[in-house]
N, C-alpha and C positions, 0 to 999 in steps of 0.2 A: 635261828639256833636255840633261843630262848625259849619260844613254844614246844620246839622235839624235848628239849631238859624239863620242861614244865610237865608235860603230858602226863606224868602219872601220879603228879600232885594235885592238891587243890589249892585255891589262894592262903589260907590259913596257914600254908607248911611254908610259908617263907614270909620272911620280914625286913622291911626297908630301914636298911641300917645309914644310909646317907640320901640326903637331896641336897642340890645342888644345879651348878652351871655344868654343861657338857664336860670342860676341862678339867672342874675339880672331879667330877664322878669318874671319869677315864683314870686320873689318878689314884682315886679309893680302888678301884677295880684292878689298878695296876700292883698296888700294896696289898689287896687281899689275895690275889693271886699267887704272890711270892710267898706267902705262909701256908701256902695248898687251901684257901678257901675258895669255893666255887662260888660264882657271883655272879648275876645280871643286871644291864642297864634297861631299864624302864622309860619309854618315851623318848628313847636316845634320838630318834629323827624329828618329830614333832618340838622336841623342846630345844632344839638347835636351830629349826627352821623358825618356829614362830613361839619363842620362849615366852612372851605374854600373852599368849593365848590358852597356852595349855598351865599354866599358871601368872597370876597376877603379878606375883615376886622376882619372875625369870628364873625361878628355881626349879625346873622342871624334871631333870631328868633325878630319877632314884635309883639306886645301889639296892639290889635285893639278894638276900640271901637264904640257905633255907633256915628255917624256925633254928635250929640246932646249934646253927654254926653263929647266930646270932651275940651274943655274950662274947664268944670271941672275937666276931670282927667290928666290933666297936671298940674293942679294948686295942685293938690292932690300928683303928684308925686315931683313936686318940693316942698310941703312943708315937704315930707316925707324924700327928699335928704335933706334939711336943717335941720331936727330934727338928724338925721344920722350923718351931722358934727357936732353938738352941743354936741351931746354923746361922743364924742371919746374925 
């Protein structure tokens, strides 16, 4: 699915807004989709199956958004993390 969405865009058209484990990346993806930001997971399968091989830290899954949405996406991620902290 990501390949089809990226077909007409160059790699410079995307920004990495989050890098982490698959569970964290899925949550970030959900948050961004809820506010209308299209996003994709990169290294989803390899990061899940072999995280230490893809990245020595185990944080192999990256969340990508269109470059024009990067600032809004980062703000939403920060807001959701603050909301999560205040709930605890």
